[in-house]
Every structure is written in structure tokens, then in C-alpha cells.
N, C-alpha and C positions, 0 to 999 in steps of 0.2 A: 464589405458586397451587397451588391443591391437588386431584387431583388424580383423581381412583378409578375404577382401568382395569376393565371388565365382571368382574362374579364369576362365567360357568358358567367350567368350563380349556378347551374347545372355543374359544371368543368369543377366550379372554385374548391378548395384544398378544405375539410374538413377541421371541426378544433383540435381533435383525434389529432390532426398529422401537427401539428404544436408541444406537443403533451409540455405541461406545467414542470421545471423542471422543480430538482427538490427543496427544500426549507422551503419551497413559491404559498408567501401569502401576498393576493394581493388586496391596496393599500392605492387605494384612490385621492385625490390631487382635484381631479375633476372645476372645483368648486372655484379654483383662480384663473384656468382656464378661459379665453377668449377661441370669442369665435368670426366672422361675419357673413359678408352675403351668403350664395349658394348653403354655404354650412349650416345642415340645419342639430345638428348635439354632437356632442363630442366625451369620450368611455380614456382617463386614465387609468391603467392601471402601471402599481411596480410591486417587486416585492415588501417585505421589510426591511427598509433602512435605518438599521442600529446592529451590531456587533458582524457589523463588518468585514474582516480579516485581507489580507497577501495571498493573486491566485478567483482569488470571488468569481465568480460573475453578477453583470444588474445586468436581469433582462426587462426590460419600458413594452408596456402594448396602450399602442395610443388607435384608441378606434374612432372613425370617424363618420357621418353619413351627409352625403349633399346630395342638392337635388340629383335627379338623377342627367347624365348626360353629363354634369359636372369633373372636366382631366382636372387629378391631380397635374400637379406642376412638378417635372420631376427633378428639373435644376434647385429644389428649393428646397427638397432636401438636404438632412445635413450631412454633410461628407463625413467617410471613414478615413478618421484621425488620431494624431493621440494629440487627446484631452492636454492633458498633464504629463511631464516623464514618469508617473508611474499613472495613471490614468489614461486608459486605451477604447475611441467605438471603432466597435468588430466590424463588426455586420448590417447593416438597415434595409430589409428585407415588404415586400406590399406584398402585402394580399387585395382582388376585390371581389366584389359579390354585387352584381348588376340588379335591381326589383323594379317594380311597374312606376315608380313615383320618389325615390331613393337609388342610390347608391350604399352603399357603407364600405370604406376602405383600415384596411385597420393592419395599424404599422409597427414594425417590428422594431427593437434596437437595444444589441445588444455591446454592454459597457466592460473591462472587465476591470476589476483593479490591482494592484504590480504593487504598494504601495507595502510599508511593515513601520508601519509605527510603532512610537515609545512611549508614546501615553495615549486613549481615549486622543482623537481629535474630529470636530466635524469639518466637509463638506460640503460639495454641491456639483450636480450638473447643468452643466448651461439651457436654460430650455431655445427650441428655435424656435419660427416661424418659416410653416410649411400651408403655399395657398390652394386656392384651387379652379381652374373655370369654365363657365358658361357661355357659348355666345360675345355675348359688353356685358356678362358677369363676371365679378371676379369676387375673391372673396379668404380670405384664409384665417389660418389659425394657430392663434399665439401658445405654443405651452412651456407653461413658465420651467424653473431653476426646479432643482431633489434637489435637498438635501440630505445628506445619511450619516452617519459616525463609521467610520473609519477603528480598529480597536485593536492592539497589538496582540502578535504570537504569544509576547511572552508577558503576561500585568501586571503595569507599576501601579503606586498610588495616581488617581486626579488632584491632576491643578484644580485647585477653587478660585474662577477666578468671575468680574460681570459677565454675564451673559452667557455661561456655558456648567457645564458639567454639574452637578452634586457633586460630594464629595463622596468616595462607594469608600465603602466602609470593610472594615479582613475577618476574612469565617467565622463565624461563630466555635471556639475552642469545645468539645465534643467533653460534654461528662464527664466524672470513670463511672464507674459501672458498682454498683454494691459487689464488692464481695465481703458472704456471707463466710462460717464457719466451715459446715457442708462445700463450697467450695474451691478452703485454702487444700481440706485433709483432700481433695480429689487434684489439685492443683501440684501437694507433696507429692501421695503415688504416681500419677504418671512421671515427673521428676524423678523419680526411684523411679521407675519400670524401664527412659530409658537407660540413668546413669547404669544400669542392669545390665541391658540390651547393646548399651557399648562395652563391653566389660569382658562378658560373656563371647562376643564377634571379636576382640579384640585378644586371647586367653579362651576361651574354650571351644564348643564343641562347633560352635556354625563359626570357630575359624577357617575348619575345616573349607568344611562349606561351600565359603569366599570365596577359600582360593580355587576350588574348584570351577571356581566360573572365572576363572584367567584362561581369557580365550589361546596363547602359549602353550600352556595346561595341557588344556584339554585336545589340544591337536597333540599333542606330544601320544596324548594318549591313545586314542585315535590310531597313529600310525605302529602304535606298539602292538593293533588289532587286529593289522592289515598283512604285519609277515605274516602272523600266527599263519594263514593259509596258502597257496598257490602259491607261490612265483612267477605273475605277468605283467607288459608290458599299460594292459588299462590300470590297474593297482596303482603301479610305476605314474600314471597320472591324478589319479584316487587323491591319490596320502597330497601332492602336486597342488586339488586341488582345499581340499585339506588344512594347506598349509599358510595356503596363499588369505583363505581365511580368514582361516586366523591373526597375518597382521592385517588384514581388511578393520579384523576388528577390533585393534588395539589401534589402530591408524584411524581409527575413528572415517572413515574413511575409504574411496575404494584404490591401493596402494600401485602405480606400474614404474617401471623400472627408470626408468632417469625422474625418478617425485621421493624417495628413499629419503634423500632428507629433511621431510617434514615427516617422514617414518619415526624414524629416529631425533625428529622436533620433539613428539609426540609423547614419544619412548623416551630421553634418557639412555638407559642401561642397555640400552641396543646398542649404544653408539660404540664400541667397542666388539664389535662381531659382525660392520659397517659391509666389514670384503668377506666375511661366510654369505651376509643378504645381496649384493651386487651376485652374486655367487650360486647364488639356487636364480633368480631371478633371470641370471647368461641358461641358467640349462631347462628355464621350460622356458624359455624362446624356443630355447634350440627344440626339442620334444613337443609343442603343441605347431608351431608356426616353424619349425628345419627339420634338418634331415634325421629330427632323435637323438638320443643320443649310442652316440655308436662305442663306443668302447669299455663303454655300461654293459649289464648283464641287470635285468627284475631285480635280483635278490640283490645285487652291491649296491646299483637304487636309490633302493628302501634298505638297505641298510644308512647310506650314506644320511636318507634325508630325516631323518630314525631320530641319530643320532644331533644332527643340527642344532633338533625338532626338542634336542633336552639339553641340549646347551641354555635353545634361544630361555625357555619354560625354567632355565632356573634364573637365568638371567630378569626377569620378568617376575618375579619369582624373589628377590633384594631386590630390586625396585623401587 
């Protein structure tokens, strides 16, 4: 996309309109550029030329000062194209600022890299020649090639070749930390504490506390408390919500009627009661979104729900 900015000096966009990309380290290779005719000065800027990877964008900025009135020959700008099958010139934009004796042009070229080399490779972006004209006087700017290196996504050894890069050395292995006698005692006490905690969790008082964290067992206890109060349909709906939340916690996600297979995969111990689970979700659908549980009373519905939760909690404990 070629964009020509407004030509009036006061209307030209400021530099803040073109924020520097992350990692931008403007490096100049201006000394290699050539300029003739109305072109008075050239400045070339680019990001760092090393460590580029697949997907990186390369932004070049070319600042040119010309004699006032010298017009850029747009046809000489580089065209957006695939430079290689792994390198694309995606956009070219031009900003112009008019002055009393000189005009300043800022050309921005944006490239993108798609290569994934197996080792560090050296490449170059081809230069270009851009022309300006002022009446009978004409001139040009010759932008040199820009050399850069591509880095593989997964590092491998760099081969030593004539005119290539130095061999990369492997990372320095960390030195072992000195372990004193007090440190060994601390490590021993820590290991012993962990072993004791594991033993108590499996056989001692902590085992009961661990069991109380089981969601289906917790739901069964809540349903038993619900039955102690007056039986009504609001209590029935609360009971269904309690068991729904326990099943969601067991599965680690929201469980829906059409996804019971995922619940059984997460909790294989519930596989034998698949029909009971399906019946529970069908009843829940009728209770909350249908005509209700017409064949039940609140008392029988709560009793059936508590028995179902007791069976689920028993299988949770076995699993």
C-alpha cells in the first residue's frame, strides 16, 4: 500500500504518528548511499540486523532532503511484492514536508520475514533507486543493499565457513552450589516432614479432612440438611443446584446434558451410574425449563435426590 502524506508543511503528520516498533534500534548505513541532482542529503535507518526470526517485520526509514519544488517520481519507488518466497515487501508510504528552501521526504518500507532456517543465515534486502525532478534538473538516491541475519526458532550449532559467522559456544554449565552440613540437615528435616505429611494424609486425621473436600460428598451432606426443613419446590430447585455445582467441580468445567461423556472421562468411577446421571439432567431440564416434576411431591423429589447424591458420593470415595 503506497500512501502519500499531505504536502502542506503544517498538515504533515508528526513523527509520533509513526511509533517505533518494539525492539527498534535505529542503525544507519547512510555512508553507502549515493545522491545526485536536487537531492541535498540522505539518511537511512533500520532496526538491528541480527537475531531476526520467522514472522518478524523489518521497517526501513529513508529521509531525503531535496531542493524546494523537486517532485518525487512515484514510479521509481519500490513496488510491493514478494522479494523471495520467504520475504515480502508489504507496504511503502511517503511523508512530505515542504519548507522555504528545502523539502523533506520520509520514505517508510515495511518487510516481513517468513523463513524458518535450520541455522543462522546471512541474507540481504535489495537496494533501490528513487528519482526526484525539479524542472530540467533531476537527480536520484541510490539506496544500498541491507544485510541481515536470520536465526532459527530452535537453535542449532552454527557451522564455521569461510566468510561466515564464528562458531557459537554452548552455554556455560552452572557450577554446583556448595552444600554445607547445616544445609544437609535442613534438607533432611524437609524430606522427613514431607514423608510424615504424606503418611498422615493417607492414614491419619488428615485423611478425613481430605475426604471432606470431595465435591459429591459435600453435596450429599448439603442435601441431607435441606431435607430437615419444610419440603417445598424452592428447596427442590436448590437441591438440584447443589448437585449441579458438585458435578461441575468434579468435571472441572460446566457439565451439560449433552456432554456427560466428558464427565465420565474425568471421573471414571461414575461410569456405572451413567443412566442415573442422564435421568438427573432430564429431571433438571423439566424442573427449571419445562412443566416441572408433575409426578412428584417436593418430599419425594428431595428424597430421590439425596439417595442419588449418596450413591454418587460412594462411588467418588471408591474412585
